[in-house]
C-alpha positions in Angstrom: -6.0 -76.4 -56.2 -7.7 -78.4 -53.5 -8.7 -76.5 -50.3 -7.1 -77.7 -47.1 -9.7 -79.0 -44.6 -9.4 -77.7 -41.1 -9.9 -79.9 -38.0 -12.4 -77.5 -36.4 -12.4 -79.1 -32.9 -8.5 -78.9 -32.6 -8.4 -75.5 -34.2 -10.9 -74.0 -31.7 -9.2 -75.7 -28.7 -5.8 -74.4 -29.7 -7.1 -70.9 -30.5 -8.9 -70.6 -27.2 -6.0 -72.0 -25.1 -3.4 -69.7 -26.7 -5.3 -66.4 -26.1 -6.2 -64.5 -23.0 -8.8 -62.0 -24.0 -11.8 -62.0 -26.3 -10.2 -59.3 -28.4 -7.1 -61.5 -29.0 -9.3 -64.4 -29.7 -11.3 -62.5 -32.4 -8.1 -61.1 -33.9 -6.5 -64.5 -34.1 -9.7 -66.0 -35.5 -9.9 -63.4 -38.3 -6.3 -63.7 -39.1 -6.3 -67.5 -39.1 -9.5 -67.8 -41.0 -7.7 -65.7 -43.8 -10.3 -63.0 -43.4 -7.7 -60.6 -41.9 -8.9 -58.0 -44.3 -12.3 -57.9 -42.6 -10.7 -57.3 -39.3 -8.4 -54.6 -40.8 -11.4 -52.9 -42.3 -13.2 -52.8 -39.0 -10.0 -51.3 -37.4 -9.7 -48.7 -40.2 -13.3 -47.6 -39.7 -13.0 -47.4 -35.9 -9.8 -45.4 -36.0 -11.3 -43.1 -38.7 -14.3 -42.5 -36.6 -12.2 -41.8 -33.5 -9.9 -39.5 -35.4 -12.4 -37.3 -37.3 -15.3 -37.2 -34.8 -19.0 -38.1 -35.1 -20.1 -35.3 -37.5 -17.6 -36.3 -40.2 -18.0 -40.0 -39.5 -21.8 -39.8 -40.2 -21.0 -38.5 -43.7 -18.4 -41.2 -44.4 -19.6 -43.8 -46.9 -16.5 -45.9 -47.3 -13.1 -46.3 -45.7 -10.5 -48.5 -47.3 -6.7 -48.8 -47.4 -4.3 -50.1 -50.1 -0.5 -49.8 -50.1 -0.4 -47.1 -47.4 -3.1 -44.9 -49.0 -6.3 -44.4 -47.1 -9.3 -44.0 -49.4 -12.3 -42.1 -48.0 -15.6 -41.7 -49.8 -18.0 -39.1 -48.3 -21.4 -37.9 -49.1 -21.1 -34.3 -47.8 -19.0 -31.7 -49.6 -18.8 -29.6 -46.4 -17.3 -32.5 -44.4 -15.0 -33.3 -47.4 -13.8 -29.7 -47.3 -13.1 -30.0 -43.6 -11.1 -33.1 -44.1 -9.1 -31.4 -46.9 -8.3 -28.5 -44.6 -7.3 -30.7 -41.7 -5.7 -33.4 -43.8 -2.2 -33.3 -42.3 -3.6 -33.1 -38.7 -5.9 -36.0 -39.4 -3.2 -38.1 -41.0 -0.9 -37.6 -38.0 -3.6 -38.4 -35.5 -4.7 -41.5 -37.6 -1.2 -42.8 -37.8 -0.7 -42.6 -34.0 -3.7 -44.9 -33.5 -3.0 -47.1 -36.5 0.7 -47.5 -36.0 0.6 -51.2 -34.9 -1.2 -52.1 -38.2 1.0 -50.1 -40.6 1.5 -46.6 -41.7 -0.7 -44.5 -43.9 1.2 -42.2 -46.2 -1.7 -40.1 -47.5 -5.4 -39.7 -47.6 -7.3 -39.7 -50.8 -10.9 -38.5 -50.9 -13.0 -40.2 -53.6 
């Protein structure tokens, strides 16, 4: 299958004229460039950090999502235990912040 060539000059002009903030511009760029997954991954990490706090965030190695399941890889067994204990609270808080991007049904620690 042949890749469709994008007219870069018109693409950038249309993108800039249809957005009002830098954040909207970046969101639209990532979605239009078919790298929406990259933007979503950044959002996941930011919301995870805001939800669990800096101590747990520092022990987090990977955050990913697939089919409504949030996969978290951590290096600290102590932090992992804290997440397990607070799992329902964290899930509720996470979904409040993540609601515009979808809903997370459960958290799986790997």
